[in-house]
C-alpha angles and dihedrals in degrees: 000000000000116000092239092056091050090052092051091049092051091050091050092049091048091050092048091049090050091051091048093050091047092051092049091048093048093050089047091054091049091051091046090059098051096089092045093049092051090046091053090050090050092051091050090052094047094047094049121109105269097018116245095223099171093050090045092052091051091050092049092052089049090052091050093047093051088056093182099127119040096202091054092045091051091051091047092052090049093051091046089054090052090052091050091047091051088051091053093249093130098160091055090045090058090051090051091050092050089051088051090055092048092050096051116008092171096046127103088239091063091055092051091045091053091052091050093050089054091048093051094043090055089055101041098110116142092007091302094299095131091045091050090054093046095048092048088061099035094056096044112079092199095052094042089057098041111107094208093050092049091047089052092048091051090056093042091052089063087066096046117105115257109276146085096306091059090046094049093044091054092045090051090054093043093051091051092048092048093049128027098007096048097218097137097157091054090046090054090054093051093044089056088057090052094051089051093056117117098197099060132113117248096244094053090046092053092048091050091050091050091050090048094052093044090051092049091051092048089053092051092248091132098153091055091049092051091046090053092051092045095048095050108029094157091066095059137066106252093233092052091049091052091048092052092049090050089060088074090058090046090051092051092048090049091053091048092047091050089049092051092051092049091047091052092049092047094051091045092051091047089053091050091051090051091046090053091052090050090045094234100122089109090065090052092051091052090050092050093050090051093050098041099084093047093044092048091050093050094045090047090053091051093047100041100032096043092043091050093051092046092050090057090068119082094238095029125123127195094203098089092054093048091049091045090056091048091048098044098048096071089044091055092049092046090049089052091053090049092050090055100045098032131084115297098208117123093245092051093048091048091049092049091050093051093046092047092051093048090046091056090052091046091051091051090051094049091049093050091047090052098042104036121344090194088080088065093059088075087063093050094258 
């Protein structure tokens, strides 16, 4: 065969081989994108409003069946597991998650699937029946706010096996009773059951203990709150425990401050009664009128000036200073009346001065306690 003919034959064979390789490669690329395309369709269906769950499930199964891209298959298995979990089919969801791990052990979906398997396994009591009941309420806004449903769940939880589902069911009820249903006393009782659980993770236990103590404090059951913190110190942040124990000191100071204010008012009224008997109330009224402009100016300076300075700080609030001015002004005027009609001996005047000064401080404390107790934390209370 002539050399030229051989060369033409080689070129034709080379061209044919090139076309064949190109066709094979092109078809391979098309096949490699089938899982990804079905996965994209599934995501579009699941993210629609409302989600097209049935169409999404079909697309996920098609992506898994194509099995031409492991990353896409792993994601599809993960999403399928989430659908099964949402449907309450928890056993199948665990199988989906295991298939996700097998499809892409190095993928981010495998890590999330492993976490979800652990979460479901920890809540698998009675073939997932308690979890199915809890999730049906937790993911339904109407049921999770319905008093009768929550009451029923609280009683059902008593029959659940020990474990995280019972813990979470009781916490769901307790949170509703503490918040929108305003049944704090009942919430405290159920939180005590949670803190007595043996099968509970440490973080959930600490959160339940914190909710219990906060609820006790809000109900005025301070001694019980302090006893809880003292009996189980390992379950509380040390700073929180110190803060709770300080509330006893704050309560004692509040009682003392209230007593001082009542004592001042009682002595002042006694002095007024005596002044009326001695017919010297006119002198007291003249003294009050003379002091009123100066007292009003001073109190105004305290209220406006102090409030202005406090408002310049990011967390500052002028309200305590305004209320302090409004509360102190009548005390100043009453003290002036008492000083006029009361005894004029040195001991009596000294006693009145000390009591008036302490009364102003007591009034400031009571106002801060009523308006915003956080201000008292700066004084160690």
